[in-house]
N, CA, C and O atoms as a printed pandas DataFrame, in Angstrom:
     atom_number atom_name residue_name chain_id  residue_number  x_coord  y_coord  z_coord
0              1         N          MET        A               1   53.069  -44.188 -184.079
1              2        CA          MET        A               1   54.284  -44.170 -184.822
2              3         C          MET        A               1   55.363  -43.596 -183.948
3              4         O          MET        A               1   55.131  -42.611 -183.247
4              5         N          SER        A               2   56.499  -44.166 -183.970
5              6        CA          SER        A               2   57.646  -43.729 -183.205
6              7         C          SER        A               2   58.343  -42.523 -183.764
7              8         O          SER        A               2   58.454  -42.418 -184.986
8              9         N          ASN        A               3   58.808  -41.632 -182.979
9             10        CA          ASN        A               3   59.562  -40.464 -183.426
10            11         C          ASN        A               3   61.083  -40.770 -183.421
11            12         O          ASN        A               3   61.886  -39.918 -183.800
12            13         N          VAL        A               4   61.466  -41.984 -182.990
13            14        CA          VAL        A               4   62.822  -42.312 -182.886
14            15         C          VAL        A               4   63.243  -42.961 -184.221
15            16         O          VAL        A               4   62.581  -43.865 -184.731
16            17         N          ILE        A               5   64.348  -42.474 -184.755
17            18        CA          ILE        A               5   64.866  -42.998 -186.014
18            19         C          ILE        A               5   66.142  -43.760 -185.628
19            20         O          ILE        A               5   67.084  -43.201 -185.066
20            21         N          ILE        A               6   66.131  -45.079 -185.959
21            22        CA          ILE        A               6   67.295  -45.908 -185.676
22            23         C          ILE        A               6   67.829  -46.489 -186.987
23            24         O          ILE        A               6   67.371  -47.537 -187.443
24            25         N          PRO        A               7   68.805  -45.796 -187.590
25            26        CA          PRO        A               7   69.310  -46.281 -188.917
26            27         C          PRO        A               7   69.982  -47.592 -188.742
27            28         O          PRO        A               7   70.553  -47.867 -187.686
28            29         N          GLY        A               8   69.927  -48.456 -189.806
29            30        CA          GLY        A               8   70.493  -49.727 -189.735
30            31         C          GLY        A               8   71.925  -49.775 -190.217
31            32         O          GLY        A               8   72.665  -50.709 -189.907
32            33         N          THR        A               9   72.322  -48.747 -190.989
33            34        CA          THR        A               9   73.659  -48.701 -191.553
34            35         C          THR        A               9   74.256  -47.301 -191.484
35            36         O          THR        A               9   73.530  -46.322 -191.313
36            37         N          GLU        A              10   75.509  -47.208 -191.610
37            38        CA          GLU        A              10   76.212  -45.832 -191.622
38            39         C          GLU        A              10   75.669  -45.081 -192.817
39            40         O          GLU        A              10   75.451  -43.876 -192.686
40            41         N          THR        A              11   75.437  -45.667 -193.943
41            42        CA          THR        A              11   74.949  -45.021 -195.123
42            43         C          THR        A              11   73.593  -44.421 -194.882
43            44         O          THR        A              11   73.315  -43.285 -195.267
44            45         N          GLU        A              12   72.724  -45.226 -194.217
45            46        CA          GLU        A              12   71.383  -44.635 -193.914
46            47         C          GLU        A              12   71.468  -43.471 -192.967
47            48         O          GLU        A              12   70.789  -42.458 -193.137
48            49         N          ALA        A              13   72.310  -43.623 -191.963
49            50        CA          ALA        A              13   72.518  -42.459 -190.989
50            51         C          ALA        A              13   72.936  -41.237 -191.696
51            52         O          ALA        A              13   72.408  -40.160 -191.418
52            53         N          ARG        A              14   73.900  -41.344 -192.639
53            54        CA          ARG        A              14   74.410  -40.179 -193.337
54            55         C          ARG        A              14   73.315  -39.605 -194.190
55            56         O          ARG        A              14   73.207  -38.383 -194.298
56            57         N          ALA        A              15   72.469  -40.459 -194.822
57            58        CA          ALA        A              15   71.366  -39.950 -195.712
58            59         C          ALA        A              15   70.342  -39.162 -194.873
59            60         O          ALA        A              15   69.860  -38.113 -195.302
60            61         N          ILE        A              16   70.014  -39.681 -193.666
61            62        CA          ILE        A              16   69.050  -39.014 -192.870
62            63         C          ILE        A              16   69.574  -37.687 -192.351
63            64         O          ILE        A              16   68.835  -36.703 -192.335
64            65         N          LEU        A              17   70.812  -37.636 -191.934
65            66        CA          LEU        A              17   71.357  -36.423 -191.404
66            67         C          LEU        A              17   71.659  -35.388 -192.518
67            68         O          LEU        A              17   71.715  -34.187 -192.252
68            69         N          GLY        A              18   71.849  -35.862 -193.749
69            70        CA          GLY        A              18   72.100  -34.975 -194.857
70            71         C          GLY        A              18   70.902  -34.538 -195.593
71            72         O          GLY        A              18   71.018  -33.720 -196.506
72            73         N          SER        A              19   69.706  -35.050 -195.245
73            74        CA          SER        A              19   68.499  -34.654 -195.940
74            75         C          SER        A              19   67.964  -33.332 -195.506
75            76         O          SER        A              19   68.231  -32.915 -194.378
76            77         N          GLU        A              20   67.200  -32.626 -196.358
77            78        CA          GLU        A              20   66.586  -31.379 -195.987
78            79         C          GLU        A              20   65.354  -31.614 -195.190
79            80         O          GLU        A              20   64.766  -32.691 -195.289
80            81         N          GLY        A              21   64.925  -30.659 -194.396
81            82        CA          GLY        A              21   63.750  -30.773 -193.610
82            83         C          GLY        A              21   64.019  -30.280 -192.175
83            84         O          GLY        A              21   64.937  -29.491 -191.947
84            85         N          ALA        A              22   63.225  -30.743 -191.232
85            86        CA          ALA        A              22   63.311  -30.314 -189.862
86            87         C          ALA        A              22   64.672  -30.821 -189.283
87            88         O          ALA        A              22   65.190  -31.869 -189.667
88            89         N          PRO        A              23   65.203  -30.024 -188.354
89            90        CA          PRO        A              23   66.425  -30.475 -187.657
90            91         C          PRO        A              23   66.152  -31.793 -186.947
91            92         O          PRO        A              23   65.041  -32.052 -186.484
92            93         N          VAL        A              24   67.196  -32.622 -186.870
93            94        CA          VAL        A              24   67.058  -33.936 -186.205
94            95         C          VAL        A              24   68.038  -34.072 -184.994
95            96         O          VAL        A              24   69.246  -34.171 -185.208
96            97         N          PRO        A              25   67.545  -34.078 -183.760
97            98        CA          PRO        A              25   68.343  -34.246 -182.626
98            99         C          PRO        A              25   68.969  -35.652 -182.724
99           100         O          PRO        A              25   68.268  -36.581 -183.125
100          101         N          VAL        A              26   70.267  -35.851 -182.375
101          102        CA          VAL        A              26   70.923  -37.110 -182.450
102          103         C          VAL        A              26   71.488  -37.488 -181.123
103          104         O          VAL        A              26   72.172  -36.682 -180.491
104          105         N          ASP        A              27   71.229  -38.681 -180.679
105          106        CA          ASP        A              27   71.679  -39.202 -179.413
106          107         C          ASP        A              27   72.675  -40.289 -179.675
107          108         O          ASP        A              27   72.300  -41.424 -179.968
108          109         N          PHE        A              28   73.989  -39.947 -179.571
109          110        CA          PHE        A              28   75.070  -40.969 -179.731
110          111         C          PHE        A              28   75.244  -41.631 -178.403
111          112         O          PHE        A              28   75.377  -40.970 -177.372
112          113         N          TYR        A              29   75.243  -42.960 -178.428
113          114        CA          TYR        A              29   75.409  -43.668 -177.158
114          115         C          TYR        A              29   76.277  -44.891 -177.354
115          116         O          TYR        A              29   76.443  -45.391 -178.466
116          117         N          ALA        A              30   76.827  -45.363 -176.246
117          118        CA          ALA        A              30   77.729  -46.537 -176.243
118          119         C          ALA        A              30   77.365  -47.541 -175.209
119          120         O          ALA        A              30   78.081  -48.526 -175.030
120          121         N          VAL        A              31   76.262  -47.332 -174.507
121          122        CA          VAL        A              31   75.753  -48.290 -173.507
122          123         C          VAL        A              31   74.377  -48.677 -173.850
123          124         O          VAL        A              31   73.686  -47.960 -174.573
124          125         N          ARG        A              32   73.954  -49.791 -173.355
125          126        CA          ARG        A              32   72.603  -50.264 -173.609
126          127         C          ARG        A              32   71.678  -49.345 -172.905
127          128         O          ARG        A              32   71.834  -49.107 -171.708
128          129         N          MET        A              33   70.709  -48.812 -173.610
129          130        CA          MET        A              33   69.780  -47.823 -173.068
130          131         C          MET        A              33   68.398  -47.999 -173.575
131          132         O          MET        A              33   68.172  -48.217 -174.765
132          133         N          MET        A              34   67.462  -47.904 -172.659
133          134        CA          MET        A              34   66.054  -47.886 -173.065
134          135         C          MET        A              34   65.590  -46.437 -173.135
135          136         O          MET        A              34   65.968  -45.601 -172.314
136          137         N          LYS        A              35   64.741  -46.158 -174.164
137          138        CA          LYS        A              35   64.229  -44.793 -174.320
138          139         C          LYS        A              35   62.687  -44.920 -174.115
139          140         O          LYS        A              35   62.026  -45.744 -174.747
140          141         N          LEU        A              36   62.155  -44.078 -173.215
141          142        CA          LEU        A              36   60.678  -44.017 -172.975
142          143         C          LEU        A              36   60.248  -42.603 -173.196
143          144         O          LEU        A              36   60.780  -41.662 -172.608
144          145         N          ASP        A              37   59.265  -42.470 -174.063
145          146        CA          ASP        A              37   58.708  -41.159 -174.337
146          147         C          ASP        A              37   57.716  -40.858 -173.144
147          148         O          ASP        A              37   56.774  -41.606 -172.885
148          149         N          VAL        A              38   57.992  -39.730 -172.452
149          150        CA          VAL        A              38   57.205  -39.360 -171.304
150          151         C          VAL        A              38   55.745  -39.181 -171.587
151          152         O          VAL        A              38   54.925  -39.379 -170.691
152          153         N          ASP        A              39   55.371  -38.804 -172.828
153          154        CA          ASP        A              39   54.036  -38.630 -173.234
154          155         C          ASP        A              39   53.309  -39.958 -173.423
155          156         O          ASP        A              39   52.105  -40.069 -173.188
156          157         N          ALA        A              40   54.050  -40.931 -173.841
157          158        CA          ALA        A              40   53.448  -42.256 -174.125
158          159         C          ALA        A              40   53.487  -43.113 -172.850
159          160         O          ALA        A              40   52.660  -44.012 -172.701
160          161         N          PHE        A              41   54.402  -42.866 -171.952
161          162        CA          PHE        A              41   54.576  -43.647 -170.699
162          163         C          PHE        A              41   54.340  -42.805 -169.466
163          164         O          PHE        A              41   55.158  -42.823 -168.547
164          165         N          VAL        A              42   53.254  -42.074 -169.421
165          166        CA          VAL        A              42   52.963  -41.105 -168.391
166          167         C          VAL        A              42   52.979  -41.811 -166.957
167          168         O          VAL        A              42   53.525  -41.305 -165.977
168          169         N          GLY        A              43   52.351  -42.976 -166.951
169          170        CA          GLY        A              43   52.284  -43.670 -165.692
170          171         C          GLY        A              43   53.574  -44.087 -165.166
171          172         O          GLY        A              43   53.828  -43.931 -163.972
172          173         N          ARG        A              44   54.428  -44.621 -165.996
173          174        CA          ARG        A              44   55.707  -45.074 -165.542
174          175         C          ARG        A              44   56.637  -43.899 -165.197
175          176         O          ARG        A              44   57.429  -43.994 -164.260
176          177         N          ALA        A              45   56.547  -42.827 -165.928
177          178        CA          ALA        A              45   57.328  -41.569 -165.616
178          179         C          ALA        A              45   56.926  -41.026 -164.282
179          180         O          ALA        A              45   57.774  -40.579 -163.510
180          181         N          GLY        A              46   55.666  -41.053 -163.996
181          182        CA          GLY        A              46   55.157  -40.577 -162.677
182          183         C          GLY        A              46   55.614  -41.512 -161.564
183          184         O          GLY        A              46   55.917  -41.041 -160.468
184          185         N          GLU        A              47   55.674  -42.788 -161.801
185          186        CA          GLU        A              47   56.072  -43.753 -160.825
186          187         C          GLU        A              47   57.507  -43.565 -160.328
187          188         O          GLU        A              47   57.820  -43.809 -159.163
188          189         N          VAL        A              48   58.377  -43.121 -161.260
189          190        CA          VAL        A              48   59.855  -42.951 -160.944
190          191         C          VAL        A              48   60.161  -41.487 -160.685
191          192         O          VAL        A              48   61.315  -41.129 -160.447
192          193         N          GLY        A              49   59.116  -40.614 -160.730
193          194        CA          GLY        A              49   59.293  -39.218 -160.345
194          195         C          GLY        A              49   59.973  -38.339 -161.343
195          196         O          GLY        A              49   60.703  -37.422 -160.966
196          197         N          ILE        A              50   59.748  -38.597 -162.644
197          198        CA          ILE        A              50   60.294  -37.748 -163.662
198          199         C          ILE        A              50   59.666  -36.361 -163.568
199          200         O          ILE        A              50   58.444  -36.217 -163.564
200          201         N          ARG        A              51   60.486  -35.387 -163.497
201          202        CA          ARG        A              51   60.008  -34.003 -163.416
202          203         C          ARG        A              51   60.448  -33.116 -164.566
203          204         O          ARG        A              51   59.890  -32.052 -164.831
204          205         N          SER        A              52   61.526  -33.634 -165.262
205          206        CA          SER        A              52   62.047  -32.867 -166.424
206          207         C          SER        A              52   62.701  -33.861 -167.308
207          208         O          SER        A              52   63.057  -34.968 -166.904
208          209         N          VAL        A              53   62.858  -33.418 -168.590
209          210        CA          VAL        A              53   63.508  -34.231 -169.588
210          211         C          VAL        A              53   64.680  -33.405 -170.219
211          212         O          VAL        A              53   64.576  -32.193 -170.409
212          213         N          PRO        A              54   65.705  -34.061 -170.507
213          214        CA          PRO        A              54   65.958  -35.431 -170.300
214          215         C          PRO        A              54   66.308  -35.805 -168.887
215          216         O          PRO        A              54   66.938  -35.013 -168.186
216          217         N          THR        A              55   65.923  -36.989 -168.436
217          218        CA          THR        A              55   66.358  -37.545 -167.174
218          219         C          THR        A              55   66.828  -38.993 -167.522
219          220         O          THR        A              55   66.159  -39.748 -168.228
220          221         N          ARG        A              56   67.985  -39.305 -166.992
221          222        CA          ARG        A              56   68.605  -40.602 -167.171
222          223         C          ARG        A              56   68.522  -41.384 -165.846
223          224         O          ARG        A              56   68.923  -40.880 -164.797
224          225         N          LEU        A              57   67.989  -42.642 -165.908
225          226        CA          LEU        A              57   67.896  -43.465 -164.772
226          227         C          LEU        A              57   68.756  -44.694 -164.962
227          228         O          LEU        A              57   68.955  -45.118 -166.101
228          229         N          VAL        A              58   69.257  -45.265 -163.939
229          230        CA          VAL        A              58   69.828  -46.627 -163.945
230          231         C          VAL        A              58   68.926  -47.494 -163.140
231          232         O          VAL        A              58   68.745  -47.279 -161.942
232          233         N          VAL        A              59   68.337  -48.509 -163.807
233          234        CA          VAL        A              59   67.352  -49.343 -163.079
234          235         C          VAL        A              59   67.764  -50.811 -163.141
235          236         O          VAL        A              59   68.113  -51.323 -164.204
236          237         N          LYS        A              60   67.721  -51.475 -161.998
237          238        CA          LYS        A              60   68.090  -52.883 -161.928
238          239         C          LYS        A              60   66.998  -53.590 -161.061
239          240         O          LYS        A              60   66.680  -53.140 -159.961
240          241         N          ASP        A              61   66.451  -54.687 -161.582
241          242        CA          ASP        A              61   65.441  -55.396 -160.860
242          243         C          ASP        A              61   64.301  -54.547 -160.389
243          244         O          ASP        A              61   63.772  -54.747 -159.295
244          245         N          GLY        A              62   63.908  -53.572 -161.235
245          246        CA          GLY        A              62   62.771  -52.693 -160.968
246          247         C          GLY        A              62   63.021  -51.511 -159.998
247          248         O          GLY        A              62   62.123  -50.724 -159.696
248          249         N          GLN        A              63   64.272  -51.426 -159.530
249          250        CA          GLN        A              63   64.652  -50.427 -158.547
250          251         C          GLN        A              63   65.539  -49.352 -159.244
251          252         O          GLN        A              63   66.449  -49.690 -160.002
252          253         N          VAL        A              64   65.272  -48.131 -158.987
253          254        CA          VAL        A              64   66.115  -47.011 -159.521
254          255         C          VAL        A              64   67.384  -46.938 -158.637
255          256         O          VAL        A              64   67.323  -46.674 -157.436
256          257         N          LEU        A              65   68.516  -47.184 -159.288
257          258        CA          LEU        A              65   69.798  -47.138 -158.546
258          259         C          LEU        A              65   70.455  -45.788 -158.648
259          260         O          LEU        A              65   71.222  -45.426 -157.756
260          261         N          ALA        A              66   70.194  -45.020 -159.690
261          262        CA          ALA        A              66   70.729  -43.639 -159.801
262          263         C          ALA        A              66   69.882  -42.904 -160.855
263          264         O          ALA        A              66   69.273  -43.496 -161.746
264          265         N          ALA        A              67   69.889  -41.580 -160.689
265          266        CA          ALA        A              67   69.142  -40.693 -161.535
266          267         C          ALA        A              67   69.894  -39.386 -161.717
267          268         O          ALA        A              67   70.595  -38.894 -160.833
268          269         N          ARG        A              68   69.708  -38.863 -162.903
269          270        CA          ARG        A              68   70.365  -37.495 -163.130
270          271         C          ARG        A              68   69.582  -36.838 -164.277
271          272         O          ARG        A              68   69.362  -37.452 -165.321
272          273         N          SER        A              69   69.174  -35.604 -164.069
273          274        CA          SER        A              69   68.465  -34.845 -165.067
274          275         C          SER        A              69   69.396  -33.894 -165.798
275          276         O          SER        A              69   70.466  -33.515 -165.320
276          277         N          GLY        A              70   68.926  -33.533 -166.981
277          278        CA          GLY        A              70   69.734  -32.637 -167.793
278          279         C          GLY        A              70   70.534  -33.367 -168.793
279          280         O          GLY        A              70   70.577  -34.597 -168.784
280          281         N          THR        A              71   71.160  -32.659 -169.644
281          282        CA          THR        A              71   72.082  -33.313 -170.638
282          283         C          THR        A              71   73.376  -33.776 -169.959
283          284         O          THR        A              71   73.929  -33.128 -169.071
284          285         N          LEU        A              72   73.820  -34.952 -170.446
285          286        CA          LEU        A              72   75.011  -35.543 -169.862
286          287         C          LEU        A              72   76.016  -35.841 -170.966
287          288         O          LEU        A              72   75.671  -36.478 -171.961
288          289         N          PRO        A              73   77.238  -35.394 -170.805
289          290        CA          PRO        A              73   78.287  -35.791 -171.736
290          291         C          PRO        A              73   78.531  -37.309 -171.558
291          292         O          PRO        A              73   78.260  -37.844 -170.483
292          293         N          SER        A              74   79.015  -37.976 -172.549
293          294        CA          SER        A              74   79.166  -39.424 -172.501
294          295         C          SER        A              74   79.960  -39.893 -171.259
295          296         O          SER        A              74   79.650  -40.935 -170.682
296          297         N          ALA        A              75   80.954  -39.135 -170.866
297          298        CA          ALA        A              75   81.773  -39.532 -169.676
298          299         C          ALA        A              75   80.894  -39.476 -168.411
299          300         O          ALA        A              75   81.015  -40.367 -167.570
300          301         N          ALA        A              76   80.024  -38.480 -168.239
301          302        CA          ALA        A              76   79.152  -38.422 -167.138
302          303         C          ALA        A              76   78.111  -39.525 -167.137
303          304         O          ALA        A              76   77.777  -40.060 -166.080
304          305         N          LEU        A              77   77.595  -39.871 -168.299
305          306        CA          LEU        A              77   76.653  -40.931 -168.387
306          307         C          LEU        A              77   77.353  -42.291 -168.016
307          308         O          LEU        A              77   76.784  -43.096 -167.279
308          309         N          ALA        A              78   78.532  -42.515 -168.514
309          310        CA          ALA        A              78   79.323  -43.702 -168.126
310          311         C          ALA        A              78   79.546  -43.730 -166.644
311          312         O          ALA        A              78   79.372  -44.781 -166.027
312          313         N          ALA        A              79   79.934  -42.597 -166.022
313          314        CA          ALA        A              79   80.115  -42.591 -164.555
314          315         C          ALA        A              79   78.802  -42.803 -163.848
315          316         O          ALA        A              79   78.781  -43.467 -162.812
316          317         N          LEU        A              80   77.743  -42.294 -164.331
317          318        CA          LEU        A              80   76.468  -42.532 -163.651
318          319         C          LEU        A              80   76.140  -44.007 -163.610
319          320         O          LEU        A              80   75.756  -44.533 -162.566
320          321         N          VAL        A              81   76.293  -44.705 -164.781
321          322        CA          VAL        A              81   76.080  -46.111 -164.858
322          323         C          VAL        A              81   77.094  -46.893 -164.004
323          324         O          VAL        A              81   76.709  -47.788 -163.250
324          325         N          GLY        A              82   78.353  -46.564 -164.119
325          326        CA          GLY        A              82   79.417  -47.274 -163.444
326          327         C          GLY        A              82   79.265  -47.173 -161.946
327          328         O          GLY        A              82   79.417  -48.177 -161.251
328          329         N          ASN        A              83   78.968  -45.994 -161.421
329          330        CA          ASN        A              83   78.800  -45.779 -159.968
330          331         C          ASN        A              83   77.574  -46.531 -159.442
331          332         O          ASN        A              83   77.583  -47.006 -158.307
332          333         N          ALA        A              84   76.519  -46.641 -160.258
333          334        CA          ALA        A              84   75.301  -47.290 -159.820
334          335         C          ALA        A              84   75.461  -48.785 -159.718
335          336         O          ALA        A              84   74.858  -49.427 -158.858
336          337         N          VAL        A              85   76.255  -49.329 -160.575
337          338        CA          VAL        A              85   76.415  -50.850 -160.587
338          339         C          VAL        A              85   77.674  -51.345 -159.828
339          340         O          VAL        A              85   77.912  -52.547 -159.713
340          341         N          ALA        A              86   78.475  -50.373 -159.312
341          342        CA          ALA        A              86   79.709  -50.745 -158.649
342          343         C          ALA        A              86   79.424  -51.233 -157.239
343          344         O          ALA        A              86   80.349  -51.596 -156.512
C-alpha cells in the first residue's frame, strides 16, 4: 500500500488536511515529478547514489543530469530542472 495520498479534487485535499489524526507532510509541486520510496526501491536508490532524503534528481534517457539533497524551495527546484535541461 502506498503512503502517498494524491487527492483528486480540491475538496478532497481540504478534507484530508482538515481531518484529525497524524500530521501529513504535503509536497506542493508544479513540475512533472516521479516519487520513489527509498525503502521500496533500494536497488535503484543505490544505483544513483542516494545517501540522504530528500534528494531530487533530474534524469533523462537513464542518465542523472543534476542532483541536489535537502529540502528545496520551488524556485530552487525549478532552477535545478531548468539548468539541467538547458
